[in-house]
C-alpha positions as CSV (number, residue, x, y, z in Angstrom):
1,M,127.0,100.6,44.0
2,Q,129.7,98.5,43.3
3,T,131.3,96.5,46.2
4,A,134.9,94.7,46.3
5,D,133.4,91.5,45.1
6,T,131.6,93.0,42.1
7,Y,134.3,95.5,41.2
8,I,135.7,95.2,37.5
9,P,138.7,97.0,36.7
10,H,138.1,99.6,33.7
11,A,141.0,98.0,31.7
12,Q,139.3,94.7,32.0
13,K,136.0,96.1,30.8
14,V,137.8,97.6,27.7
15,V,139.5,94.5,26.9
16,T,136.1,92.7,27.1
17,Y,134.5,95.0,25.1
18,V,137.3,95.1,22.2
19,T,137.5,91.5,21.8
20,S,133.9,90.9,21.6
21,N,133.2,93.5,19.3
22,G,135.7,92.3,16.4
23,G,139.0,93.0,18.1
24,L,141.7,95.2,18.0
25,L,141.9,95.9,14.3
26,A,138.1,96.8,14.3
27,F,138.6,99.1,17.2
28,Q,141.3,100.9,15.5
29,T,139.3,101.2,12.3
30,R,136.2,102.6,14.2
31,W,138.5,105.1,16.2
32,R,140.2,106.4,13.1
33,Q,136.7,106.9,11.3
34,H,135.2,108.6,14.5
35,F,138.3,110.9,14.6
36,L,137.6,111.9,10.7
37,D,133.8,112.4,11.5
38,T,134.4,114.4,14.7
39,M,137.4,116.4,14.1
40,N,137.2,117.0,10.3
41,P,141.0,117.1,10.1
42,Q,142.4,119.3,7.4
43,Y,146.1,118.0,7.3
44,L,146.8,114.3,7.3
45,P,149.6,112.7,6.0
46,E,149.3,111.4,2.1
47,Y,148.9,107.8,2.8
48,W,146.7,107.9,5.9
49,S,144.0,105.6,6.0
50,V,141.2,104.4,8.2
51,D,142.2,100.9,7.2
52,F,145.8,101.0,7.6
53,V,147.1,97.7,9.4
54,P,150.4,98.2,11.0
55,E,153.1,95.9,9.4
56,A,153.8,94.4,12.9
57,W,150.5,93.1,13.0
58,N,150.9,91.2,9.8
59,H,154.0,89.3,11.3
60,K,153.6,85.6,11.2
61,Q,155.6,83.9,14.0
62,T,157.8,81.1,12.7
63,L,159.4,78.4,14.8
């Protein structure tokens, strides 16, 4: 049983897992593939892709 001293919030566990397993983009790709494999969707937008990267993620910050 966890005590207050050993408690780790769920959100922290998720962030730790995602960052140690390829990062957010890899998580997104795995989730989308899981969605296809388990739900077998019949109607997706024409350009829907497991490997889609949101445009904002490609943004390069300039100073």
